[in-house]
Structures are given as structure tokens and as C-alpha cells.
Backbone as CSV, one residue per row, in Angstrom:
resi,resn,N_x,N_y,N_z,CA_x,CA_y,CA_z,C_x,C_y,C_z
1,UNK,108.408,102.174,126.190,107.721,100.839,126.037,107.106,100.856,124.584
2,UNK,106.410,102.090,124.370,105.717,102.054,122.928,106.649,102.021,121.783
3,UNK,107.820,102.010,121.770,108.693,102.185,120.776,108.929,100.868,120.044
4,UNK,108.697,99.802,120.756,108.889,98.283,120.371,107.543,97.967,119.378
5,UNK,107.379,96.781,119.127,106.263,96.359,118.170,104.998,96.295,118.997
6,UNK,103.881,95.872,118.123,102.603,95.558,118.742,102.683,94.637,120.040
7,UNK,101.867,95.012,121.066,102.002,94.309,122.358,103.455,94.253,123.042
8,UNK,104.121,95.384,122.597,105.430,95.558,123.260,106.400,94.525,122.998
9,UNK,106.320,93.894,121.781,107.025,92.618,121.420,107.447,92.844,120.107
10,UNK,108.838,92.437,119.748,109.250,92.740,118.334,109.610,94.050,118.052
11,UNK,110.134,94.322,116.898,110.480,95.641,116.385,109.282,96.390,115.885
12,UNK,109.423,97.808,115.925,108.367,98.603,115.477,108.338,98.713,113.949
13,UNK,107.193,99.106,113.477,107.005,98.994,112.126,107.907,100.020,111.386
14,UNK,108.312,101.004,112.221,108.987,102.072,111.483,110.045,102.559,112.514
15,UNK,111.246,102.060,112.416,112.190,102.294,113.293,112.861,103.632,113.094
16,UNK,112.804,104.188,111.971,113.220,105.571,111.774,112.434,106.552,112.539
17,UNK,111.107,106.324,112.451,110.327,107.302,113.414,110.475,107.087,114.813
18,UNK,110.770,105.822,115.243,110.988,105.515,116.732,112.219,106.281,117.204
19,UNK,113.259,106.291,116.251,114.564,107.085,116.642,114.272,108.441,116.645
20,UNK,113.518,108.910,115.664,113.232,110.423,115.643,112.430,110.776,116.836
21,UNK,111.638,110.089,117.357,110.795,110.407,118.608,111.900,110.587,119.741
22,UNK,112.813,109.662,119.947,113.850,109.789,120.952,114.516,110.982,120.945
23,UNK,115.238,111.188,119.744,116.057,112.376,119.368,115.183,113.701,119.712
24,UNK,113.921,113.715,119.259,113.172,115.159,119.405,112.777,115.252,120.975
25,UNK,112.618,114.141,121.676,112.346,114.184,123.143,113.446,114.724,123.783
26,UNK,114.655,114.396,123.537,115.740,114.869,124.208,116.085,116.340,123.701
27,UNK,116.084,116.645,122.355,116.476,117.975,122.010,115.301,118.984,122.538
28,UNK,114.144,118.538,123.091,113.274,119.335,123.477,113.332,119.532,124.894
29,UNK,114.164,118.872,125.536,114.420,118.987,127.120,114.329,117.976,127.872
30,UNK,113.593,116.786,127.340,113.413,115.698,128.099,114.758,114.975,128.719
31,UNK,114.980,114.812,130.066,116.146,114.135,130.444,116.078,112.968,131.304
32,UNK,114.695,112.289,131.200,114.393,111.213,132.006,113.669,110.214,131.117
33,UNK,114.431,109.205,130.885,113.790,108.081,129.830,113.526,106.779,130.776
34,UNK,112.231,106.303,130.584,112.001,105.061,131.280,112.037,103.848,130.263
35,UNK,112.755,102.755,130.548,112.872,101.631,129.575,112.867,100.367,130.224
36,UNK,113.193,99.155,129.640,113.480,97.943,130.280,114.074,97.069,129.018
37,UNK,114.891,96.220,129.386,115.535,95.230,128.471,114.302,94.265,127.823
38,UNK,113.163,94.218,128.749,112.244,93.137,128.323,111.130,93.974,127.508
39,UNK,111.337,95.070,127.110,110.522,95.566,126.120,111.106,95.386,124.764
40,UNK,110.253,94.606,124.020,110.755,93.977,122.819,110.923,92.381,122.601
41,UNK,111.617,91.671,123.466,112.713,92.229,124.441,113.983,92.819,123.668
42,UNK,114.719,93.552,124.261,115.972,94.185,123.784,115.755,95.331,122.932
43,UNK,114.593,95.360,122.133,114.518,96.351,121.075,114.454,97.758,121.392
44,UNK,113.691,97.978,122.399,113.604,99.563,122.838,115.180,99.924,123.458
45,UNK,115.827,99.149,124.113,117.174,99.652,124.404,117.929,99.800,123.399
46,UNK,117.782,98.942,122.385,118.830,99.084,121.238,118.486,100.238,120.356
47,UNK,117.162,100.631,120.433,116.836,101.837,119.687,117.317,103.073,120.395
48,UNK,117.169,103.051,121.736,117.855,104.304,122.660,119.283,104.485,122.311
49,UNK,119.891,103.390,122.218,121.341,103.333,122.025,121.814,103.854,120.597
50,UNK,120.925,103.321,119.624,121.192,103.782,118.155,120.837,105.258,117.973
51,UNK,119.891,105.651,118.751,119.299,107.073,118.422,120.203,108.161,119.197
52,UNK,120.638,107.711,120.522,121.022,108.771,121.542,122.585,108.810,121.988
53,UNK,123.192,107.339,121.762,124.582,107.242,122.207,125.484,108.044,121.321
54,UNK,126.347,108.535,121.741,126.801,108.971,123.227,125.679,109.801,123.891
55,UNK,125.368,109.531,125.272,124.216,110.123,125.730,124.674,111.593,126.446
56,UNK,123.740,112.343,126.346,123.910,113.754,127.092,124.245,113.648,128.439
57,UNK,125.229,114.317,129.004,125.525,114.222,130.495,124.516,114.199,131.528
58,UNK,123.289,115.056,131.110,122.091,115.178,131.990,121.009,114.064,131.706
59,UNK,121.150,113.311,130.930,120.139,112.282,130.521,120.222,111.083,131.700
60,UNK,119.110,110.962,132.307,118.865,109.853,133.277,117.979,108.716,132.609
61,UNK,118.679,107.422,132.318,117.963,106.450,131.803,117.727,105.533,133.089
62,UNK,116.454,105.362,133.185,115.899,104.385,134.278,115.505,102.980,133.499
63,UNK,115.745,101.860,134.206,115.463,100.790,133.538,114.884,99.810,134.463
64,UNK,114.384,98.627,134.298,113.650,97.680,135.078,114.098,96.512,134.848
65,UNK,114.209,95.612,135.898,114.294,94.177,135.953,113.386,93.455,136.870
66,UNK,113.209,92.150,136.638,112.397,91.322,137.501,111.343,90.701,136.730
67,UNK,111.331,90.857,135.405,110.624,90.131,134.526,111.202,89.711,133.224
68,UNK,110.552,88.722,132.527,111.045,88.478,131.261,109.916,88.383,130.218
69,UNK,110.053,88.290,128.957,109.011,87.751,127.944,109.230,86.376,127.503
70,UNK,108.012,85.717,127.513,107.765,84.352,126.883,107.839,84.396,125.366
71,UNK,108.165,83.342,124.798,108.049,83.317,123.393,106.861,83.776,122.699
72,UNK,105.715,83.581,123.394,104.336,84.060,123.008,104.017,85.535,123.267
73,UNK,105.087,86.286,124.000,105.023,87.598,124.264,104.343,87.804,125.635
74,UNK,104.132,86.659,126.640,103.779,86.744,128.019,104.717,87.380,128.660
75,UNK,104.333,87.948,129.923,105.059,88.555,130.815,105.145,87.770,132.041
76,UNK,106.624,87.190,132.294,106.735,86.160,133.239,107.729,86.658,134.464
77,UNK,107.700,86.296,135.658,108.560,86.741,136.744,110.109,86.283,136.405
78,UNK,110.987,86.961,136.786,112.389,86.766,136.622,113.231,87.418,137.625
79,UNK,113.324,86.775,138.888,113.843,87.414,139.911,114.659,86.614,140.836
80,UNK,115.071,85.491,140.125,116.262,84.694,140.735,117.594,85.559,140.698
81,UNK,118.533,85.216,141.566,119.821,86.005,141.483,120.445,85.888,140.084
82,UNK,120.478,84.840,139.526,121.005,84.557,138.082,120.154,85.401,137.075
83,UNK,118.846,85.488,137.118,118.092,86.225,136.155,118.272,87.735,136.366
84,UNK,118.257,88.111,137.575,118.711,89.547,137.801,120.036,90.077,137.263
85,UNK,120.959,89.169,137.631,122.270,89.448,137.090,122.424,89.518,135.620
86,UNK,121.598,88.632,135.004,121.545,88.617,133.593,120.919,89.723,132.884
87,UNK,119.865,90.182,133.614,119.159,91.382,133.219,119.830,92.556,133.325
88,UNK,120.652,92.741,134.279,121.507,93.968,134.581,122.545,94.037,133.367
89,UNK,123.104,92.914,133.034,124.171,92.901,132.027,123.601,92.885,130.706
90,UNK,122.310,92.527,130.410,121.694,92.607,129.135,121.401,94.192,128.965
91,UNK,120.865,94.895,129.846,120.568,96.365,129.900,121.880,96.907,129.617
92,UNK,122.943,96.681,130.421,124.257,97.574,130.074,124.766,97.301,128.754
93,UNK,124.625,96.059,128.154,125.099,95.782,126.726,124.298,96.542,125.772
94,UNK,122.999,96.391,125.954,122.042,97.081,124.886,122.027,98.410,124.977
95,UNK,122.124,99.098,126.070,122.269,100.605,126.226,123.754,101.028,125.948
96,UNK,124.718,100.134,126.018,126.079,100.423,125.792,126.473,101.435,126.939
97,UNK,126.258,100.973,128.130,126.680,101.600,129.511,127.540,100.674,130.256
98,UNK,128.353,101.293,131.079,129.182,100.574,131.997,128.599,100.626,133.469
99,UNK,127.581,101.408,133.658,126.694,101.504,134.873,125.371,102.088,134.536
100,UNK,124.311,101.379,135.228,123.055,101.892,134.931,122.658,102.996,135.941
101,UNK,122.167,104.031,135.510,121.755,105.358,136.390,120.822,104.748,137.446
102,UNK,119.680,104.211,137.123,118.699,103.820,138.031,118.066,102.405,137.553
103,UNK,117.907,101.508,138.500,117.459,100.255,138.165,116.160,99.994,139.042
104,UNK,114.939,99.828,138.641,113.634,99.642,139.165,113.681,98.094,139.342
105,UNK,113.369,97.520,140.514,113.021,96.191,140.643,111.668,96.138,140.605
106,UNK,111.096,95.408,139.478,109.702,95.179,139.118,109.048,94.063,139.895
107,UNK,108.280,94.328,140.696,107.680,93.106,141.556,106.692,92.439,140.673
108,UNK,107.029,91.126,140.572,106.038,90.278,139.814,105.510,89.263,140.784
109,UNK,105.809,89.352,142.008,105.555,88.389,143.022,104.335,88.429,143.739
110,UNK,103.498,89.590,143.679,102.384,89.786,144.325,102.291,90.656,145.496
111,UNK,101.237,91.282,145.850,101.412,92.431,146.863,101.634,91.936,148.411
112,UNK,101.513,90.415,148.593,101.894,90.061,149.951,103.240,89.334,149.931
113,UNK,104.079,89.265,148.913,105.313,88.750,148.682,106.364,89.505,149.452
114,UNK,107.407,88.787,149.934,108.512,89.645,150.410,109.438,89.909,149.198
115,UNK,109.954,91.187,149.019,110.883,91.628,148.212,112.241,91.602,148.492
116,UNK,112.471,91.051,149.697,113.936,90.978,150.295,114.707,90.222,149.424
117,UNK,114.437,88.972,149.053,115.447,88.088,148.178,115.879,88.839,146.922
118,UNK,114.915,89.285,146.060,115.299,89.913,144.741,116.027,91.209,145.102
119,UNK,115.696,92.028,145.828,116.086,93.360,146.264,117.606,93.086,146.814
120,UNK,117.819,92.113,147.632,119.141,91.972,148.175,120.094,91.560,146.982
121,UNK,119.653,90.808,145.886,120.487,90.554,144.838,120.928,91.830,144.099
122,UNK,119.804,92.697,143.861,119.984,93.986,143.124,121.043,94.850,143.903
123,UNK,120.863,94.913,145.168,121.836,95.726,146.049,123.125,95.104,145.945
124,UNK,123.322,93.935,145.824,124.625,93.324,145.498,125.286,93.820,144.207
125,UNK,124.426,93.723,143.357,124.789,94.349,142.067,125.353,95.849,141.970
126,UNK,124.544,96.524,142.937,124.823,97.950,143.058,126.275,98.207,143.778
127,UNK,126.500,97.272,144.652,127.803,97.258,145.360,129.058,96.850,144.347
128,UNK,128.705,96.202,143.429,129.702,95.776,142.323,129.904,97.000,141.252
129,UNK,129.279,98.038,141.412,129.286,99.146,140.625,128.571,99.135,139.152
130,UNK,127.672,98.195,139.141,126.822,98.046,137.896,125.616,98.812,137.844
131,UNK,125.226,99.340,139.204,123.815,99.940,139.234,124.270,101.338,140.243
132,UNK,123.747,102.407,139.688,124.074,103.585,140.660,122.988,103.723,141.598
133,UNK,121.792,103.689,141.224,120.562,103.919,142.190,119.527,102.873,141.831
134,UNK,118.732,102.624,143.031,117.760,101.567,142.988,116.370,102.132,143.260
135,UNK,115.398,101.726,142.536,113.995,101.981,142.819,113.061,100.704,142.935
136,UNK,111.665,100.763,143.018,110.957,99.754,143.161,109.772,100.189,142.196
137,UNK,109.080,98.984,141.522,107.959,99.145,140.772,106.768,98.181,141.146
138,UNK,105.624,98.464,141.112,104.398,97.622,141.419,104.599,97.166,142.887
139,UNK,104.779,98.058,143.709,105.013,97.443,145.084,103.743,98.106,145.979
140,UNK,103.752,97.860,147.338,102.881,98.286,148.324,103.588,99.220,149.184
141,UNK,103.059,99.866,150.132,103.673,100.605,151.126,104.478,99.648,152.004
142,UNK,103.893,98.506,152.411,104.841,97.573,153.114,106.030,97.131,152.623
143,UNK,105.951,96.859,151.202,107.216,96.369,150.497,108.163,97.463,150.322
144,UNK,107.659,98.562,150.278,108.522,99.839,150.215,109.476,100.026,151.453
145,UNK,108.533,99.709,152.583,109.272,99.841,153.824,110.229,98.856,154.044
146,UNK,109.913,97.682,153.671,110.898,96.455,153.664,111.941,96.794,152.716
147,UNK,111.868,97.404,151.557,113.044,97.585,150.711,113.933,98.737,151.300
148,UNK,113.364,99.762,151.966,114.148,100.836,152.547,115.118,100.236,153.639
149,UNK,114.769,98.981,154.265,115.603,98.471,155.418,116.841,97.739,154.602
150,UNK,116.759,97.424,153.450,117.756,96.699,152.626,118.757,97.836,151.989
151,UNK,118.242,98.738,151.269,119.047,99.653,150.619,118.331,100.980,150.282
152,UNK,118.899,102.111,150.000,118.352,103.222,149.677,117.365,103.254,148.447
153,UNK,116.080,103.703,148.481,115.293,103.579,147.343,115.161,105.011,146.985
154,UNK,115.373,105.288,145.583,115.327,106.726,145.146,113.991,107.044,144.434
155,UNK,113.146,105.842,143.975,112.042,106.233,143.408,111.150,104.865,143.385
156,UNK,109.692,105.278,143.282,108.760,104.192,143.135,107.749,104.428,142.007
157,UNK,107.806,103.340,141.342,106.997,103.422,140.039,105.722,102.375,140.164
158,UNK,104.529,103.082,140.395,103.186,102.304,140.511,102.323,102.859,139.628
159,UNK,101.186,102.097,139.458,100.056,102.466,138.584,99.277,103.665,139.335
160,UNK,99.212,104.871,138.493,98.459,105.941,139.225,98.094,106.939,138.024
161,UNK,96.838,107.509,138.038,96.491,108.550,137.053,95.298,109.391,137.853
162,UNK,94.851,110.243,137.010,93.620,111.055,137.485,92.452,110.309,138.020
163,UNK,92.424,108.973,137.371,91.183,108.240,137.705,91.627,107.054,138.652
164,UNK,92.826,106.747,138.687,93.090,105.551,139.391,93.972,106.029,140.593
165,UNK,93.540,106.230,141.748,94.146,107.030,142.851,94.527,106.294,144.110
166,UNK,94.808,104.976,144.035,94.970,104.134,145.129,96.249,104.622,145.943
167,UNK,97.195,105.345,145.332,98.534,105.568,146.074,98.307,107.114,146.600
168,UNK,97.221,107.732,146.656,97.174,109.082,147.071,98.013,109.385,148.490
169,UNK,97.627,108.380,149.497,98.424,108.775,150.688,99.968,108.343,150.544
170,UNK,100.321,107.429,149.798,101.534,106.982,149.722,102.329,108.240,148.976
171,UNK,101.824,108.690,147.875,102.568,109.929,147.242,102.953,110.907,148.359
172,UNK,101.966,111.250,149.123,102.417,112.411,150.081,103.457,111.919,151.117
173,UNK,103.487,110.718,151.577,104.526,110.114,152.319,105.833,110.099,151.648
174,UNK,105.970,109.839,150.211,106.970,109.675,149.719,107.740,111.231,149.534
175,UNK,106.853,112.062,149.200,107.263,113.348,149.113,108.121,113.830,150.399
176,UNK,107.509,113.477,151.500,108.235,113.901,152.823,109.660,113.113,152.783
177,UNK,109.752,112.052,152.183,111.056,111.304,152.392,112.057,111.617,151.030
178,UNK,111.545,112.544,150.207,112.250,112.835,149.122,112.542,111.683,148.082
179,UNK,111.608,110.767,148.051,111.497,109.703,147.105,110.727,110.045,145.841
180,UNK,111.393,110.005,144.640,110.450,110.338,143.486,109.371,109.397,143.415
181,UNK,108.051,109.840,142.755,107.064,108.957,142.585,106.863,109.049,140.908
182,UNK,106.711,107.850,140.359,106.720,107.776,138.880,105.504,106.975,138.355
183,UNK,104.435,107.630,138.090,103.175,106.953,137.882,103.205,106.029,136.530
184,UNK,103.034,104.895,136.473,102.955,104.159,134.985,101.484,104.171,134.674
185,UNK,101.282,103.981,133.621,99.924,104.256,132.870,99.189,105.540,133.300
186,UNK,100.077,106.596,133.129,99.544,107.973,133.564,98.279,108.422,132.799
187,UNK,98.182,107.856,131.492,96.895,108.125,130.440,95.996,106.808,130.375
188,UNK,96.307,106.023,131.323,95.283,104.830,131.367,95.821,103.450,130.968
189,UNK,96.871,103.534,130.195,97.543,102.306,129.808,97.046,101.941,128.432
190,UNK,96.692,100.557,128.388,96.344,100.020,127.043,94.918,100.444,126.832
191,UNK,93.994,100.727,127.656,92.847,101.489,127.496,92.753,102.894,127.995
192,UNK,92.819,103.849,126.986,93.113,105.214,127.491,91.931,105.653,128.384
193,UNK,92.117,106.733,129.064,91.257,107.127,130.043,90.064,107.900,129.428
194,UNK,88.913,107.531,129.837,87.572,108.188,129.363,86.755,108.768,130.400
195,UNK,86.410,109.918,130.391,85.707,110.594,131.433,85.043,112.058,130.919
196,UNK,83.842,112.003,131.128,83.080,113.253,130.741,83.609,114.467,131.388
197,UNK,84.065,114.280,132.637,84.752,115.441,133.430,85.962,115.830,132.750
198,UNK,86.741,115.033,132.508,88.034,115.271,131.632,87.874,115.774,130.315
199,UNK,86.861,115.301,129.581,86.509,115.844,128.335,86.018,117.397,128.432
200,UNK,85.306,117.623,129.482,84.597,118.885,129.557,85.991,120.031,129.840
201,UNK,86.583,119.636,130.974,87.865,120.497,131.402,88.803,120.665,130.028
202,UNK,89.010,119.656,129.267,89.873,119.832,128.088,89.264,120.908,126.978
203,UNK,87.762,120.666,126.941,87.211,121.542,125.997,87.340,122.869,126.373
204,UNK,87.045,123.286,127.703,87.149,124.497,128.115,88.567,125.163,128.006
205,UNK,89.604,124.444,127.928,90.873,124.729,128.007,91.506,124.841,126.613
206,UNK,90.789,124.297,125.807,91.254,124.188,124.308,92.493,123.096,124.341
207,UNK,92.340,122.238,125.112,93.267,121.202,125.049,92.679,119.656,125.024
208,UNK,93.536,118.656,124.969,93.028,117.287,124.759,92.909,116.756,126.169
209,UNK,92.006,115.804,126.272,91.912,115.123,127.651,93.164,114.471,128.096
210,UNK,93.858,113.859,127.257,95.158,113.425,127.581,96.246,114.602,128.210
211,UNK,96.114,115.710,127.480,96.899,116.850,128.044,96.460,117.238,129.523
212,UNK,95.167,117.320,129.669,94.752,117.670,130.880,95.154,116.634,131.923
213,UNK,95.164,115.256,131.624,95.617,114.219,132.757,96.777,114.384,132.956
214,UNK,97.831,114.678,132.045,99.235,114.903,132.260,99.395,116.107,133.160
215,UNK,98.679,117.284,132.693,98.764,118.361,133.593,98.428,118.157,134.986
216,UNK,97.346,117.583,135.301,96.946,117.229,136.628,97.947,116.658,137.441
217,UNK,98.458,115.563,136.782,99.706,114.693,137.423,100.848,115.603,137.793
218,UNK,101.308,116.542,136.877,102.472,117.466,137.047,102.038,118.237,138.282
219,UNK,100.978,118.672,138.547,100.536,119.596,139.584,99.971,118.807,140.950
220,UNK,99.956,117.495,140.736,99.627,116.814,141.780,100.525,116.741,143.089
221,UNK,101.967,116.654,142.754,102.982,116.793,143.634,104.250,117.027,142.901
222,UNK,105.109,117.655,143.693,106.395,118.145,142.869,107.411,117.035,142.689
223,UNK,107.178,115.927,143.313,108.188,114.917,143.083,107.821,113.746,142.039
224,UNK,106.595,114.046,141.402,106.073,113.223,140.355,106.869,113.460,139.163
225,UNK,107.353,112.409,138.429,108.112,112.325,137.224,107.069,111.630,136.238
226,UNK,106.887,112.154,134.952,105.995,111.434,133.999,106.677,110.740,133.125
227,UNK,106.085,109.503,132.615,106.616,108.781,131.550,105.446,108.310,130.524
228,UNK,104.857,109.250,129.996,103.743,108.876,128.960,104.466,108.259,127.677
229,UNK,104.358,107.109,127.363,104.893,106.483,126.251,104.098,106.930,124.904
230,UNK,105.018,106.915,123.942,104.525,107.159,122.679,105.572,106.892,121.418
231,UNK,105.133,106.511,120.395,105.827,106.187,119.088,105.613,107.095,118.055
232,UNK,105.018,108.224,118.393,104.518,109.167,117.322,105.089,110.655,117.763
233,UNK,105.636,111.405,116.858,106.077,112.677,116.860,105.030,113.709,117.361
234,UNK,103.846,113.492,116.808,102.695,114.327,117.032,102.365,114.126,118.479
235,UNK,102.309,113.002,118.952,101.782,112.662,120.323,102.830,113.106,121.309
236,UNK,104.093,113.058,120.882,105.256,113.379,121.840,104.976,114.989,122.039
237,UNK,104.840,115.625,120.799,104.660,117.152,121.161,103.500,117.421,121.910
238,UNK,102.374,116.725,121.621,101.107,116.974,122.514,101.421,116.674,123.909
239,UNK,102.146,115.621,124.163,102.573,115.326,125.670,103.204,116.443,126.366
240,UNK,104.270,116.942,125.545,105.253,117.788,125.944,104.462,119.253,126.278
241,UNK,103.632,119.624,125.549,102.719,120.845,125.657,101.913,120.850,126.949
242,UNK,101.539,119.615,127.438,100.952,119.519,128.666,101.544,120.255,129.887
243,UNK,103.024,120.252,129.851,103.599,121.027,130.895,103.366,122.500,130.978
244,UNK,102.887,123.093,129.954,102.653,124.626,129.880,101.122,124.711,130.193
245,UNK,100.291,123.720,130.194,98.891,123.875,130.523,98.577,124.255,131.858
246,UNK,97.788,125.477,131.989,97.294,125.923,133.274,96.006,125.301,133.771
247,UNK,96.091,124.675,134.872,94.684,124.274,135.313,94.150,125.266,136.687
248,UNK,93.200,125.994,136.311,92.397,126.749,137.283,91.944,125.786,138.447
249,UNK,91.997,126.454,139.727,91.706,125.707,140.837,90.300,124.955,140.839
250,UNK,89.358,125.595,140.088,87.982,124.988,140.055,88.029,123.759,139.281
251,UNK,88.796,123.792,138.082,88.991,122.664,137.354,89.814,121.525,137.916
252,UNK,90.742,121.893,138.734,91.563,120.881,139.490,90.696,120.149,140.432
253,UNK,89.850,120.953,141.193,88.949,120.334,142.067,87.891,119.353,141.444
254,UNK,87.403,119.711,140.221,86.653,118.912,139.418,87.465,117.448,139.098
255,UNK,88.726,117.711,138.657,89.476,116.509,138.469,89.791,115.661,139.632
256,UNK,89.845,116.304,140.794,90.279,115.667,142.029,89.196,114.747,142.548
257,UNK,87.894,115.021,142.035,86.741,114.232,142.257,86.621,112.925,141.676
258,UNK,87.373,112.755,140.528,87.479,111.401,139.831,88.103,110.397,140.552
259,UNK,87.497,109.247,140.394,88.054,107.969,141.201,88.195,106.842,140.235
260,UNK,88.631,105.526,140.730,88.907,104.500,139.994,87.577,103.906,139.340
261,UNK,86.620,104.485,139.612,85.341,103.976,138.990,85.249,104.417,137.559
262,UNK,86.102,105.535,137.229,85.910,106.029,135.839,86.774,105.005,134.980
263,UNK,86.282,104.903,133.818,86.895,103.678,133.075,88.300,104.097,132.654
264,UNK,89.229,103.072,133.008,90.548,103.257,132.539,91.188,101.772,131.969
């Protein structure tokens, strides 16, 4: 997401660096990239293609459909059958793929809406061989249950981080069902996480608060996959180093006590 321009709209100021971030991530062992053709729009997928195609055999590119960008950069629902079909074909074209590894249906209809109509449309595209696996994004437990009655769901992508913990119970249930959980805004999103506890733990470990936040997520559950976005090589390296950070039990317990009241 961060590889496109300001506001996730238009091209980045430095396309060379954006491509370098992608190449270094993959060369460093990253084999899961989260994207969407509405980032830019089109820009991020085109950068991924230009930087990485032909793709390594073990690289999984996960994209999203169900939204589009307005001319003013706004985020708009786009879940009609025609819009979903167009979005899949846009992703295929801009990534230069014949089949998409994983497509998340991004719910833009609200927490009370049925996802059956758009998910049925996506499942039809899967049966046509355009999509290998299906996931859900921005959904409630009830919507996940509804989705699983329509097709196999391999991952759920919801907002979650050390301070925003609404999905605690859901994460544990998905672990039992072997469904991956992918927290978006793992570092707080457009307003980075701020917490004295986070800063104190980071200082004691010689790490940054953001590294501690990522390390906590990695240890929260084994089926969590992280997608911290960046357009900076230095920030990429900092994020990757979080995987090696050891969190003593006492520090994990302090972090466990953070709630959504923490500014994020």
C-alpha cells in the first residue's frame, strides 16, 4: 500500500526506491506480499510486476477486491458482479498473472450486511480458474461464518494490533480452524501507535516501539501473518529485524495489558 503516492493515490515520488524495497524484501526471505489494484490505483501492482516478475516459485501475492478509488482519492464500494470481475482482471493484467494466488473480498458494506452476493460472485471467478484461494477482509465473525458456508476461506484480514484488540477471541477460533489471520494496520495505520508501555519495553530491549509491536504480533499466535507497509529500505530492514526480537514473559504480559484506549 505504501509504495504508491501520498494518500495511497498516484505514483510514488521515487519509483526506483519503491522497486528496491520490493526486491530487497524478497531477497531477504519475504514470501507474502499484500496488495490491491486499487492502491494507486494500479500503481502498486505495476511496481510489483516491474520489480519482481517473473516471480519466485514460493512467493504468494495476496490481493483485494470490493473497493475502488474515486477521482478525488476517495475509497468507494465496488462489489457488483461486473465490478468484481473487472477487479480480478485488472489484478491479473497489472501483476502479469494467469491466476491470482489469493483474493480477499474487502467488505465495504458494513458489519451488518450480508456478504453472500459479492462472495458468491468471487467464488464463481474461482471456479473459472482465475482465483486459487479466497479470503475475507474487514469482516465480523458472523460474516466469516456466512462466508464459510459459500466457499473455503483461507485467511481473514482485519484491523488488529497490540492496542486494538477487538478480534482476540476470533483469532483463537481461526487458529483452531487453520485459517490465517492477517492484521492490517499492525503499527496503527495512518496514526502510528503511541504508548508509554510500548516505549518503555522498547527502551529496555534496545529496539524501537514499532519493532516491539511487530514482535508481539508474531508471538500472539502462530497463524498470524504480518503486512507492515513501507516505502523505505531502512524501515523495511527495521521491520524484518523484529522477527528476531525476543520478548521476555514479563514484557509480553505488560504489552498484553494494552487496550484500544491507547492512541492509535
